[in-house]
C-alpha positions as CSV (number, residue, x, y, z in Angstrom):
1,M,30.1,177.3,3.6
2,A,33.2,176.7,5.7
3,D,36.4,174.8,4.9
4,G,37.6,174.8,8.6
5,P,37.5,171.0,8.8
6,F,40.0,170.7,5.7
7,R,42.7,172.8,7.3
8,F,43.6,170.3,9.8
9,Q,44.3,167.6,7.3
10,S,47.6,165.7,7.4
11,G,50.4,167.9,6.2
12,A,48.8,171.2,7.1
13,G,51.3,172.0,9.8
14,N,54.0,172.5,7.3
15,F,52.0,175.3,5.5
16,Y,49.4,176.8,7.6
17,P,50.8,179.0,10.2
18,Q,50.2,178.7,14.1
19,P,47.7,180.7,15.7
20,Q,50.2,183.1,17.2
21,Q,51.4,183.9,13.7
22,L,48.2,185.1,12.6
23,N,48.2,188.6,14.2
24,H,48.7,190.7,11.2
25,F,44.9,191.9,11.4
26,N,45.1,192.5,15.3
27,T,48.6,194.2,15.0
28,R,47.1,196.9,12.4
29,I,44.2,197.8,14.6
30,D,45.9,197.8,18.1
31,S,49.2,199.4,17.3
32,P,49.1,203.2,17.8
33,A,50.0,205.4,14.8
34,H,53.7,206.8,15.2
35,P,53.5,210.4,16.4
36,S,56.0,211.5,13.7
37,R,54.3,210.3,10.8
38,S,51.0,211.2,9.1
39,D,48.4,208.9,9.8
40,F,48.1,208.3,5.9
41,A,51.8,207.9,5.6
42,A,53.2,206.3,2.4
43,D,54.5,203.4,4.2
44,L,51.3,202.1,5.0
45,P,50.4,199.0,2.8
46,S,48.3,199.9,-0.2
47,P,45.0,198.2,-0.5
48,T,46.3,196.8,-4.0
49,R,49.8,195.8,-2.4
50,S,49.9,192.8,-0.2
51,P,52.9,192.5,2.1
52,Q,54.7,189.8,0.6
53,G,56.3,188.6,4.1
54,R,53.0,188.1,5.7
55,A,50.3,187.7,3.1
56,S,51.8,184.9,0.9
57,P,52.5,182.3,3.7
58,R,49.0,183.2,5.2
59,N,47.0,182.5,2.1
60,A,49.1,180.0,0.3
61,F,47.8,176.9,2.0
62,A,44.4,178.6,2.4
63,M,43.7,178.3,-1.1
64,N,45.2,174.9,-1.9
65,N,43.5,173.5,0.8
66,H,40.0,174.7,0.1
67,H,37.1,172.8,-0.6
68,S,36.9,172.1,-4.4
69,Q,33.6,174.0,-4.7
70,F,35.2,177.0,-3.2
71,S,38.3,177.2,-5.4
72,Q,36.8,179.1,-8.3
73,N,35.3,181.6,-5.8
74,V,38.4,182.2,-3.8
75,F,40.2,182.8,-7.0
76,M,37.6,185.3,-8.3
77,N,37.8,187.0,-5.0
78,N,41.4,187.4,-4.9
79,G,42.9,187.0,-8.2
80,H,42.4,190.6,-9.2
81,N,45.2,191.5,-6.6
82,G,47.9,191.4,-9.0
83,H,49.9,188.9,-6.7
84,Q,49.7,185.3,-8.0
85,R,49.5,184.2,-4.4
86,F,47.1,181.3,-4.5
87,G,47.2,178.1,-6.4
88,M,44.7,178.1,-9.4
89,P,43.1,175.2,-11.4
90,M,45.4,174.7,-14.0
91,N,42.7,173.5,-16.6
92,S,41.1,177.1,-16.3
93,S,43.3,178.9,-18.8
94,K,40.5,181.4,-19.6
95,A,40.2,182.4,-16.1
96,F,43.9,182.7,-15.8
97,Q,44.2,185.0,-18.7
98,G,41.4,187.1,-17.3
99,S,43.1,187.4,-14.0
100,S,46.5,188.3,-15.5
101,H,45.0,191.2,-17.5
102,H,43.2,192.5,-14.6
103,G,46.1,192.1,-12.3
104,H,48.4,194.2,-14.7
105,H,45.6,196.9,-14.6
106,N,45.7,196.8,-10.6
107,Q,49.5,197.0,-10.6
108,H,49.4,200.3,-12.7
109,H,46.3,201.7,-10.8
110,G,48.0,200.8,-7.4
111,H,51.0,202.6,-8.2
112,R,49.2,205.8,-8.9
113,Q,47.4,205.4,-5.7
114,Q,50.4,204.7,-3.9
115,Q,51.6,208.3,-4.8
116,D,48.2,209.6,-3.8
117,H,48.7,208.1,-0.3
118,A,51.7,210.1,0.1
119,G,50.7,213.1,-1.3
120,H,47.2,213.7,0.2
121,G,47.4,211.5,3.2
122,S,44.1,209.8,2.4
123,Y,43.0,206.3,2.2
124,S,41.9,204.3,-1.0
125,N,40.3,201.3,-1.7
126,H,40.7,199.3,-4.8
127,H,39.8,195.8,-3.9
128,Q,37.1,194.5,-6.1
129,N,35.1,192.0,-4.1
130,S,33.4,189.7,-6.7
131,S,30.2,188.2,-6.0
132,S,29.4,184.4,-6.4
133,S,30.1,182.4,-9.5
134,G,27.6,184.7,-11.6
135,F,30.6,187.1,-12.2
136,S,33.6,186.4,-14.3
137,A,37.1,186.2,-12.6
138,G,38.4,188.9,-14.6
139,T,35.5,191.5,-14.4
140,P,35.0,193.6,-11.3
141,H,31.2,194.6,-10.5
142,F,32.3,198.0,-9.9
143,A,34.7,200.4,-11.4
144,P,38.2,200.3,-10.0
145,G,38.3,204.0,-9.4
146,Q,35.3,204.1,-7.2
147,L,33.5,202.2,-4.6
148,R,30.3,200.6,-4.9
149,N,28.4,203.2,-3.4
150,G,29.4,205.9,-5.8
151,T,32.0,207.6,-3.8
152,P,35.5,208.1,-4.8
153,G,38.1,205.4,-4.1
154,H,39.7,207.5,-1.5
155,T,37.9,209.5,1.2
156,Q,38.7,212.8,2.6
157,N,37.4,213.6,6.0
158,G,38.7,217.3,5.7
159,L,41.2,216.9,8.6
160,G,45.0,216.4,8.3
161,R,45.1,214.3,11.3
162,P,42.3,212.5,13.3
163,P,41.0,214.7,16.0
164,N,41.1,211.9,18.7
165,E,42.5,208.5,19.4
166,Q,39.2,206.7,18.8
167,W,38.8,208.3,15.5
168,Q,42.3,207.1,14.5
169,Q,41.3,203.6,15.7
170,Q,38.3,203.8,13.6
171,L,40.2,204.9,10.5
172,T,43.0,202.1,11.3
173,L,39.7,199.4,11.4
174,Y,38.4,201.1,8.1
175,Q,41.7,200.4,6.3
176,A,42.0,196.9,7.5
177,S,38.5,196.3,6.5
178,R,39.2,197.5,3.0
179,E,42.1,195.2,2.8
180,A,40.1,192.2,4.0
181,T,38.1,191.3,1.2
182,G,38.8,188.0,0.4
183,T,36.8,184.8,1.3
184,H,36.5,184.3,5.1
185,P,38.8,187.3,5.9
186,H,38.2,187.3,9.6
187,A,38.8,183.5,10.0
188,R,42.0,183.7,7.8
189,N,43.3,186.5,10.4
190,S,42.3,184.7,13.6
191,N,42.6,181.1,15.2
192,I,39.0,180.2,14.3
193,A,37.8,177.9,11.4
194,K,36.7,179.6,8.2
195,G,32.8,180.0,8.4
196,L,32.3,178.3,11.8
197,S,34.4,178.7,14.8
198,S,35.4,175.4,16.4
199,S,38.5,176.2,18.3
200,D,37.2,178.8,20.6
201,V,34.8,177.3,23.0
202,E,32.9,180.3,24.7
203,T,29.9,180.2,27.0
204,T,26.5,182.4,26.7
205,K,26.4,182.3,30.5
206,R,25.7,185.8,32.1
207,D,27.4,186.9,34.9
208,A,24.9,186.3,37.6
209,D,27.2,187.8,40.3
210,R,26.5,191.4,38.8
211,E,24.1,193.2,41.0
212,E,21.1,194.5,39.3
213,R,18.9,196.2,42.1
214,N,15.6,194.8,42.6
215,R,15.7,193.0,39.2
216,A,15.5,189.4,38.5
217,I,18.1,187.8,36.5
218,Q,17.2,184.8,34.4
219,R,18.5,181.5,35.9
220,N,20.9,180.0,33.9
221,N,23.5,177.8,35.7
222,E,24.4,175.3,33.0
223,Q,27.4,176.1,30.9
224,S,26.4,176.3,27.1
225,E,27.1,173.1,25.2
226,Q,27.5,175.0,22.0
227,L,30.9,174.5,20.7
228,W,31.0,177.3,18.2
229,L,29.8,180.8,18.7
230,Q,31.3,182.5,15.7
231,M,30.7,182.6,12.1
232,D,32.3,184.3,9.3
233,M,30.6,184.6,5.9
234,G,32.6,187.3,4.6
235,G,33.8,187.6,0.9
236,Q,30.9,185.1,-0.4
237,G,29.3,187.4,-2.7
238,L,26.0,187.0,-0.8
239,R,22.9,189.0,-2.0
240,A,20.5,187.8,0.7
241,L,20.7,185.9,3.9
242,S,18.9,182.6,4.7
243,P,16.2,182.7,7.3
244,A,18.0,179.7,8.9
245,L,21.2,182.1,10.0
246,F,18.7,183.7,12.4
247,R,17.9,180.6,14.1
248,Y,21.5,180.6,15.4
249,D,20.7,183.0,18.4
250,F,23.7,181.8,20.3
251,L,26.1,183.4,18.1
252,T,28.5,186.2,19.5
253,K,30.3,187.1,16.5
254,L,29.1,187.3,12.9
255,Y,31.1,188.5,10.0
256,L,29.0,189.5,6.8
257,N,31.5,191.8,5.2
258,S,32.6,192.1,1.6
259,N,29.3,190.9,0.2
260,N,26.5,192.3,-2.0
261,L,23.9,192.6,0.7
262,T,21.4,195.5,-0.2
263,F,19.2,194.9,2.8
264,L,19.0,193.1,6.2
265,P,15.9,191.4,7.1
266,P,14.1,192.3,10.4
267,A,14.8,188.8,11.7
268,I,18.4,190.1,12.5
269,G,17.2,191.2,15.8
270,R,16.7,187.8,16.9
271,L,20.6,187.4,17.4
272,K,20.5,189.0,20.7
273,N,23.7,187.5,22.0
274,L,25.8,189.1,19.1
275,E,28.8,191.2,20.5
276,E,30.7,191.7,17.1
277,L,28.8,192.5,13.8
278,D,30.9,193.3,10.7
279,L,28.6,194.5,7.7
280,S,31.2,196.4,5.9
281,L,31.7,196.6,2.1
282,N,28.0,195.9,1.2
283,L,25.4,197.9,-0.6
284,L,23.2,198.6,2.5
285,V,20.9,201.7,2.1
286,H,19.3,201.6,5.4
287,L,19.4,199.6,8.7
288,P,16.0,198.0,10.0
289,P,14.9,199.2,13.5
290,E,15.1,195.6,14.8
291,M,19.0,196.4,14.9
292,G,18.2,198.1,18.2
293,M,17.4,194.6,19.7
294,L,21.1,193.9,19.7
295,V,21.8,195.3,22.9
296,N,25.1,193.2,23.7
297,L,26.9,194.5,20.6
298,K,30.3,196.0,21.5
299,S,31.4,196.3,17.8
300,L,29.2,197.2,14.8
301,L,31.3,197.8,11.6
302,L,29.3,199.4,8.7
303,F,32.1,200.7,6.5
304,D,31.7,201.3,3.0
305,N,28.0,201.1,2.5
306,Q,25.4,203.4,1.2
307,L,24.1,204.6,4.6
308,H,22.7,208.3,4.6
309,D,21.4,208.0,8.2
310,L,21.2,205.8,11.1
311,P,17.9,204.6,12.9
312,P,17.2,206.0,16.4
313,D,16.8,202.4,17.4
314,L,20.5,202.1,17.5
315,G,20.4,204.1,20.6
316,S,19.6,201.1,22.3
317,L,23.0,199.6,21.9
318,F,24.4,201.0,25.1
319,K,27.4,198.7,25.2
320,L,28.7,199.5,21.8
321,E,32.3,200.6,21.9
322,M,33.0,201.0,18.3
323,L,30.6,202.0,15.4
324,G,32.4,201.9,12.0
325,I,30.7,204.5,9.8
326,E,33.6,205.7,7.6
327,G,32.8,205.3,3.7
328,N,29.1,206.0,4.2
329,P,27.4,209.2,2.7
330,L,26.1,210.0,6.2
331,A,24.6,213.5,7.1
332,E,27.2,215.9,7.9
333,D,26.0,216.6,11.5
334,L,26.0,212.8,12.4
335,K,29.5,212.4,10.8
336,T,30.9,215.3,12.8
337,L,29.5,214.1,16.0
338,M,31.2,210.6,15.4
339,I,34.4,212.3,14.5
340,E,34.4,214.7,17.4
341,E,32.9,212.9,20.2
342,G,32.9,209.2,19.4
343,T,30.7,206.2,19.5
344,R,29.3,206.6,22.7
345,S,28.3,210.1,22.4
346,T,26.6,209.2,18.8
347,I,24.8,206.3,20.4
348,A,23.7,208.7,23.1
349,A,22.1,211.1,20.7
350,L,20.4,208.5,18.7
351,R,19.0,207.0,22.1
352,E,17.5,210.4,22.9
353,Q,15.6,210.5,19.5
354,G,13.8,207.3,20.7
355,I,11.4,209.3,22.9
356,D,9.3,209.6,19.6
357,M,9.4,206.0,18.9
358,P,5.9,204.8,17.6
359,P,3.4,203.4,20.1
360,P,2.1,199.7,19.8
361,E,-0.4,199.6,17.1
362,H,-3.1,197.8,19.3
363,D,-3.6,198.4,23.2
364,R,-3.8,195.6,25.5
365,E,-6.8,193.8,25.0
366,W,-9.2,192.0,27.5
367,V,-9.3,188.3,27.6
368,K,-12.5,186.7,28.5
369,V,-12.0,183.9,31.1
370,D,-15.7,183.2,32.2
371,E,-18.8,184.3,30.6
372,S,-21.2,182.3,32.8
373,T,-21.7,184.9,35.5
374,K,-23.6,187.5,33.3
375,N,-26.1,188.5,36.1
376,A,-25.9,192.2,36.2
377,E,-26.4,192.0,40.0
378,A,-23.4,189.8,40.4
379,E,-20.8,191.6,42.6
380,R,-17.9,192.5,40.4
381,F,-14.5,194.6,41.0
382,T,-11.3,194.7,39.4
383,V,-7.8,194.3,40.9
384,M,-4.5,195.8,39.8
385,S,-0.9,195.0,40.6
386,Y,1.8,197.1,39.3
387,N,5.7,197.6,40.3
388,T,6.2,201.1,39.2
389,L,10.1,201.0,39.2
390,C,11.3,203.4,42.0
391,D,13.1,206.6,41.0
392,K,16.3,205.8,42.8
393,Y,16.6,202.2,40.8
394,A,15.9,203.8,37.6
395,T,19.4,204.8,36.5
396,Q,21.0,205.1,33.1
397,S,23.7,202.4,34.3
398,Q,20.8,200.0,35.1
399,Y,18.8,200.9,32.1
400,G,21.5,202.0,29.5
401,Y,18.9,201.2,26.5
402,T,16.4,203.8,27.7
403,P,16.7,207.4,26.9
404,Q,17.6,209.6,30.0
405,A,14.6,211.9,29.4
406,V,12.2,208.6,29.7
407,L,13.9,207.7,32.8
408,S,13.2,210.8,34.4
409,W,10.8,210.4,37.4
410,E,9.0,213.8,36.3
411,R,8.0,212.1,33.2
412,R,7.4,208.5,34.3
413,K,5.3,209.4,37.2
414,H,2.7,211.3,35.1
415,V,2.7,208.2,32.5
416,I,2.1,205.8,35.6
417,L,-0.8,207.9,36.8
418,A,-2.3,208.1,33.4
419,E,-2.3,204.2,33.2
420,L,-3.8,204.0,36.7
421,R,-6.7,206.2,35.8
422,E,-7.1,204.5,32.5
423,R,-7.5,201.1,34.0
424,D,-9.8,202.5,36.8
425,A,-9.4,199.5,39.0
426,D,-11.5,199.3,42.3
427,I,-8.2,198.1,44.2
428,I,-4.8,199.0,43.2
429,C,-1.7,197.3,44.7
430,L,1.6,199.1,44.0
431,Q,5.3,198.1,44.7
432,E,8.4,200.5,44.5
433,I,6.7,203.5,45.4
434,D,8.7,205.9,47.9
435,G,7.1,207.8,50.6
436,E,7.7,211.1,49.0
437,S,6.1,210.0,45.7
438,Y,3.1,208.7,47.8
439,N,2.6,211.6,49.9
440,E,3.3,214.3,47.6
441,F,2.0,212.8,44.2
442,F,-0.1,209.7,44.1
443,R,-2.4,210.1,47.3
444,P,-3.4,213.7,46.4
445,M,-3.8,212.8,42.5
446,L,-5.7,209.7,43.1
447,A,-8.0,211.3,45.8
448,E,-9.5,213.1,42.9
449,N,-10.6,209.8,41.5
450,G,-11.9,208.9,44.9
451,Y,-9.2,206.6,45.9
452,R,-7.9,206.2,49.5
453,G,-4.5,204.5,50.3
454,F,-2.3,203.0,52.6
455,F,1.6,203.0,52.5
456,Y,4.1,200.9,54.2
457,P,7.8,201.5,53.5
458,K,10.7,199.1,53.9
459,S,11.8,198.7,57.6
460,R,15.1,200.6,57.1
461,S,13.1,203.9,56.9
462,R,12.3,203.7,60.7
463,T,16.0,203.7,61.4
464,M,16.6,207.0,59.2
465,P,16.4,210.8,59.4
466,E,12.9,212.0,58.1
467,K,14.7,213.4,54.9
468,D,16.2,210.1,54.1
469,A,13.3,208.0,55.1
470,K,10.8,209.5,52.7
471,L,12.9,208.4,49.6
472,V,12.7,204.5,50.9
473,D,10.4,202.4,48.8
474,G,7.6,200.3,49.9
475,C,4.1,198.9,49.2
476,V,0.9,200.8,48.7
477,T,-2.7,199.7,48.3
478,F,-5.4,202.0,47.1
479,W,-9.2,201.4,46.9
480,K,-12.2,203.2,45.7
481,N,-13.6,205.0,48.8
482,N,-17.1,205.0,47.2
483,K,-17.1,201.1,46.9
484,F,-15.1,200.2,49.9
485,V,-14.7,200.8,53.7
486,C,-11.5,200.1,55.3
487,L,-11.8,198.1,58.5
488,D,-8.2,197.4,59.2
489,K,-4.7,197.7,57.7
490,K,-1.4,196.4,58.8
491,G,2.2,196.4,57.4
492,I,4.5,193.3,57.8
493,D,8.3,193.6,58.3
494,I,9.2,190.1,56.8
495,N,12.7,190.2,58.3
496,S,11.8,190.7,62.0
497,T,8.6,188.5,61.5
498,A,10.9,185.7,60.3
499,T,13.4,185.9,63.0
500,N,10.6,186.1,65.7
501,H,8.8,183.0,64.3
502,P,8.5,180.1,66.6
503,D,9.4,177.8,64.0
504,M,12.6,179.2,63.0
505,K,14.3,180.0,66.7
506,G,17.9,178.7,66.6
507,S,18.4,179.0,62.9
508,A,21.6,180.7,62.0
509,D,20.5,181.1,58.3
510,V,17.3,183.3,59.3
511,Y,19.7,185.7,60.7
512,N,22.5,185.5,58.1
513,R,20.4,185.3,55.1
514,V,16.7,186.6,55.8
515,M,17.1,189.2,58.5
516,P,19.2,191.7,56.4
517,R,16.6,191.7,53.4
518,D,14.1,194.6,54.8
519,D,11.2,193.7,52.4
520,V,7.8,194.2,53.3
521,A,4.1,193.4,52.9
522,T,0.7,194.8,53.6
523,V,-2.7,193.4,54.7
524,T,-5.8,195.5,54.0
525,F,-9.3,194.4,55.5
526,L,-12.1,195.8,53.3
527,E,-15.8,195.8,53.3
528,Q,-17.9,196.4,50.2
529,R,-20.4,199.4,51.2
530,Q,-23.5,198.0,49.3
531,T,-23.2,194.4,49.6
532,G,-21.5,193.7,52.9
533,T,-18.9,191.4,51.4
534,R,-15.4,191.4,53.0
535,F,-12.0,191.0,51.6
536,I,-8.5,190.5,52.6
537,V,-6.1,192.2,50.3
538,G,-2.4,191.3,50.6
539,N,0.4,193.3,48.9
540,I,4.2,192.0,48.9
541,H,7.4,192.7,47.3
542,I,9.7,189.8,47.5
543,Y,13.7,190.0,47.6
544,W,15.0,190.0,43.9
545,D,18.2,188.2,43.8
546,P,18.1,184.7,42.1
547,R,20.9,183.6,44.4
548,Y,18.6,183.8,47.3
549,S,15.8,181.4,46.1
550,D,15.7,180.1,50.0
551,V,15.0,183.7,51.2
552,K,12.3,184.0,48.7
553,A,10.6,180.9,49.8
554,V,11.0,181.8,53.5
555,Q,9.5,185.4,53.0
556,A,6.6,183.7,51.0
557,A,6.0,181.4,53.8
558,V,6.3,184.0,56.6
559,V,3.9,186.3,54.9
560,I,1.1,183.8,53.9
561,D,1.3,182.4,57.7
562,Q,0.8,185.9,59.0
563,I,-2.0,186.6,56.8
564,A,-3.5,183.3,57.9
565,K,-3.4,184.2,61.6
566,Q,-4.7,187.6,60.6
567,A,-7.7,186.0,58.7
568,Q,-8.8,184.0,61.6
569,L,-8.9,187.1,63.7
570,Y,-11.1,189.0,60.9
571,T,-13.7,186.2,61.3
572,K,-14.4,187.7,64.7
573,Q,-14.6,191.2,63.4
574,P,-17.8,193.0,64.6
575,P,-20.2,194.4,62.0
576,C,-19.5,197.7,60.6
577,T,-22.4,200.1,61.7
578,E,-20.8,203.3,59.8
579,K,-20.7,202.6,56.1
580,A,-22.5,205.8,54.8
581,L,-20.2,207.9,52.7
582,F,-19.3,211.3,54.1
583,R,-21.8,214.2,53.3
584,Y,-20.5,217.7,52.9
585,S,-22.5,220.5,54.6
586,D,-24.4,221.2,51.4
587,G,-25.6,217.5,51.1
588,E,-23.2,216.4,48.5
589,V,-21.4,213.1,48.9
590,E,-17.8,212.7,48.7
591,G,-16.9,211.0,45.4
592,E,-20.4,210.4,44.0
593,D,-22.5,212.2,41.4
594,P,-25.1,214.3,43.6
595,K,-27.7,213.5,40.8
596,E,-27.8,209.7,41.5
597,P,-29.5,208.5,44.6
598,L,-27.1,206.3,46.8
599,P,-28.3,202.7,47.6
600,E,-28.5,202.0,51.2
601,P,-25.6,200.2,52.8
602,G,-26.2,196.5,53.3
603,P,-25.5,194.5,56.5
604,S,-22.0,193.1,57.0
605,K,-21.5,189.5,55.9
606,E,-20.5,187.2,58.7
607,Y,-17.7,184.3,58.0
608,R,-17.4,181.2,60.2
609,D,-14.0,180.3,58.8
610,R,-11.1,182.4,57.5
611,T,-11.1,180.5,54.3
612,E,-14.6,181.9,53.5
613,I,-13.4,185.4,53.3
614,P,-12.5,186.5,49.7
615,F,-8.5,186.7,49.7
616,I,-6.5,188.5,47.1
617,M,-2.6,188.5,47.1
618,C,-0.8,190.7,45.0
619,G,2.8,191.6,44.4
620,D,6.2,191.3,42.7
621,F,7.1,187.9,43.9
622,N,10.4,188.0,41.9
623,S,9.8,184.2,41.5
624,M,9.0,182.2,38.2
625,P,6.3,179.5,38.0
626,D,8.9,176.7,38.5
627,S,9.8,178.1,41.7
628,A,9.2,177.3,45.6
629,V,7.2,180.3,46.0
630,Y,4.7,179.5,43.3
631,E,4.5,176.1,44.5
632,L,3.6,177.2,48.1
633,F,0.9,179.5,46.8
634,S,-0.6,177.3,44.1
635,T,-0.6,174.1,45.9
636,G,-1.0,175.1,49.6
637,K,2.1,173.3,50.5
638,L,5.8,173.2,50.2
639,E,8.4,170.1,50.9
640,G,11.0,171.2,53.6
641,D,13.8,169.7,51.4
642,H,12.7,171.8,48.1
643,R,15.7,172.6,45.9
644,D,15.1,176.2,46.3
645,F,16.0,176.0,50.0
646,Q,19.8,175.3,48.8
647,G,20.2,173.0,51.9
648,N,19.9,176.0,54.4
649,K,18.3,175.2,57.6
650,Y,15.2,177.4,58.9
651,G,13.9,175.2,61.7
652,N,10.8,173.6,61.4
653,F,10.4,175.4,58.1
654,T,12.7,173.0,56.4
655,K,12.3,170.1,58.7
656,E,8.6,169.7,58.0
657,E,6.2,170.2,55.2
658,L,5.0,174.0,54.9
659,T,1.4,174.5,54.6
660,H,-1.3,177.2,54.4
661,P,-5.1,177.0,54.7
662,F,-6.2,178.9,51.5
663,T,-7.0,177.5,48.1
664,L,-5.3,179.8,45.9
665,K,-4.7,180.3,42.1
666,S,-3.0,182.7,39.9
667,A,-5.6,184.9,38.2
668,Y,-3.4,184.7,34.9
669,G,-2.9,181.0,35.4
670,N,-6.5,180.7,33.9
671,I,-4.8,181.5,30.7
672,G,-1.5,180.0,31.2
673,E,0.3,183.3,32.6
674,L,1.4,185.9,30.4
675,P,4.4,185.6,28.1
676,F,6.3,187.8,30.7
677,T,5.6,190.4,33.3
678,N,9.0,191.9,33.5
679,Y,10.8,192.6,30.3
680,T,14.6,193.8,30.1
681,P,17.4,192.4,27.8
682,T,18.9,190.4,30.8
683,F,15.7,189.1,31.8
684,T,12.3,188.4,30.5
685,G,10.0,186.3,32.7
686,I,6.9,185.9,34.8
687,I,7.6,187.1,38.3
688,D,4.2,189.4,39.3
689,Y,1.1,187.6,40.2
690,I,-2.4,188.4,41.3
691,W,-3.3,185.2,43.7
692,Y,-7.2,184.7,44.7
693,S,-9.1,182.2,46.8
694,T,-11.0,180.0,44.2
695,S,-13.5,179.1,47.2
696,A,-15.0,182.6,47.1
697,L,-13.9,184.5,43.9
698,Q,-14.2,183.7,40.1
699,V,-12.1,185.3,37.3
700,T,-14.2,186.7,34.5
701,S,-11.5,188.6,32.6
702,L,-7.9,189.6,32.5
703,L,-6.0,192.6,30.8
704,G,-3.9,190.7,28.0
705,P,-0.3,190.7,26.6
706,I,1.3,193.4,24.9
707,D,1.3,193.3,20.8
708,S,4.2,190.8,20.1
709,E,5.2,192.6,16.8
710,Y,6.0,195.8,19.1
711,I,7.9,193.8,21.4
712,S,10.0,192.4,18.5
713,R,11.1,196.0,18.0
714,V,11.7,197.0,21.7
715,P,14.8,195.6,23.6
716,G,13.4,196.1,26.9
717,F,11.2,198.2,29.1
718,P,11.0,201.2,30.4
719,N,10.3,203.1,27.3
720,S,8.4,206.0,26.3
721,H,5.1,204.1,26.3
722,F,6.0,201.8,29.2
723,P,7.2,203.5,32.3
724,S,8.2,200.6,34.3
725,D,10.2,197.4,33.6
726,H,7.3,195.3,34.8
727,L,3.8,195.1,33.5
728,A,0.5,196.2,35.2
729,L,-1.6,193.1,35.7
730,V,-5.5,193.7,36.0
731,S,-8.1,191.2,36.6
732,E,-11.8,191.4,37.0
733,F,-13.6,189.1,39.6
734,V,-17.1,188.3,40.8
735,V,-17.8,187.2,44.3
736,K,-19.2,183.7,44.3
737,N,-22.7,183.3,45.9
738,K,-22.2,182.1,49.4
739,K,-23.5,178.5,49.9
740,E,-26.6,178.6,52.3
741,R,-26.7,175.7,54.8
742,T,-29.0,173.1,53.7
743,V,-32.0,172.2,55.9
744,V,-32.4,168.4,56.1
745,Q,-36.3,167.6,56.8
746,A,-37.3,164.2,58.2
747,D,-39.0,161.8,56.0
748,F,-41.7,160.0,57.5
749,G,-42.6,157.9,54.6
750,P,-46.2,157.4,53.4
751,Q,-47.5,159.1,56.6
752,K,-46.2,162.3,55.2
753,N,-49.0,162.3,52.5
754,E,-51.6,161.7,55.3
755,Y,-50.2,164.7,57.4
756,R,-50.5,166.7,54.3
757,D,-53.9,165.6,53.6
758,H,-54.8,166.6,57.1
759,R,-53.4,170.0,56.4
760,G,-55.4,170.4,53.4
761,S,-52.3,170.9,51.2
762,A,-52.4,168.0,49.0
763,K,-54.8,165.0,48.1
């Protein structure tokens, strides 16, 4: 497939040009047209005429140095040119005769087209790209006077001069693409090996310094060891692509031009690191929707195919700088938009069509975890945790693959509300809700469904004017008022709590790294009206930046420590005496069906120890399962020298082992966690959790993952069906029966039976 290793054999330096000489292709692309000449001037090299001064030395050695199995293919792809530039097998006289005859025909035809160039100012193409060895060297597989897609050999866009610089660049690329029809054309015109790149060592490492507000970035600190990231398979006569190709997901450049491809398999969407893809001079009739997964593409060349339209999924390619579409029978409006406004406007138009993309075929299904608690009288309740993506963070620059109409808060908030109502959880913990959205939308709307709520914004809001403070996001907890009564609620400013913590006094890092982050958490103390069971519900949003893993660990430790102290106070909370629901003057009960009698409220349960109180901790922890945060919550301890502290000093927090008294487990840990909870092109991972105390609660079922087939067509969230880049987590719990204290009776031996005989109870 590649002859790169052979070009560095002994003696190659005498014939093969140095990298700086191989700039013919780049020069043609980058050089601006002379202002005094027509863009289709006669002095442009005709596709049937190769410039002797540059083409001959470039290709002479390439042919002679080819591996023997490729020699015939190379001849067939280039011998029809009329210039006998390549060395040929001397024992192939029949092939030679066929080539000479065909070359004579092309010379005559090329002369006529040269005049056509000068007279009409239009491009022409008479490069016949032969396929594999199934075709003879002298027989083109399409007529010389027309392209393979049935269009004439020259195209006319109706304009004497390109309307703008970008379309001029497109036409220049188009002409260069028609000229580069030989084997491995891109490798021949650059300093990369034919087939596979071994000269340019690149890296797939992403720039972790680029700020993505409140978004996690996948950790990838190791430089890629892959030595080649480019592949040139041009001019090979390919009719189909091997599935093995799509395992090379590290590729950044892939050239499949000048082949006989009639379709692309959906697996093309796996090559998510591609930045350049050339599919020119093929027989493609349509593009698969999975092309929209290639969100890192900057150049997509589709010249001279048979495309009548482009799928709306291409609208996800928000980084695309050049979309080459000339030579396709595209719809007139699409072609006009491309000519007049360029690539970005065309991609934006396609992106806005993505609002109507089909939904997942299957809804998220419930996964049964424990069916042993089937007692109808078991105390069951559901909990939901959801980062809703605050309006001010949902920008086109941040989510360029999402239609602007979909990012609109007016649309997204209604989709979020619909999901909250559909899931109908008893307790809802939301992150990234701003004050205005809470007070003016979610609180009144969810009140119609019987919810009460508690909202706590980030600490910066307390230093701002009211009009600015209401746009600051925070955490909010809702609960069903007909099921729970709120005994207490508190907000935690994590930065001030950390700086005032006695274990971190004198630490400079807590002031320099933790204090500037104004993340918050909330604690809500609820009591079930009918059973008297009490619950501690935590809700947290930890700092997002992956470079601050130490800050994440400190924030988690500070919050769990604060909740542990609060839980100790809750063990002394007096019984709740007013648990009856509010009744209106006509006797109707708030949030209840008046036809159904209400059960009498049960007495408040007492808890001798803080670990006996059922505890749930929800939130966006911005931490993966291999992080210090996960370790602290799941094991109850964290070593002070954990790698996530990065050597920073936080007083006793890093001198000693951190611990907390709760026995916690991730609800989704019962099924090995979801495949992801946050889904974007730059990051896909698990960062949201619902933690619960295993001593008091048991998970019975969980809302499962999204259909994987749907995910294979969607490059990232949000989209028209998922309004946030996070998934909603929902878990059903049952309260474990509280173990009663066993009364130990004294055993008096044989006298026990005598005593019973005396009482007349037994003989």
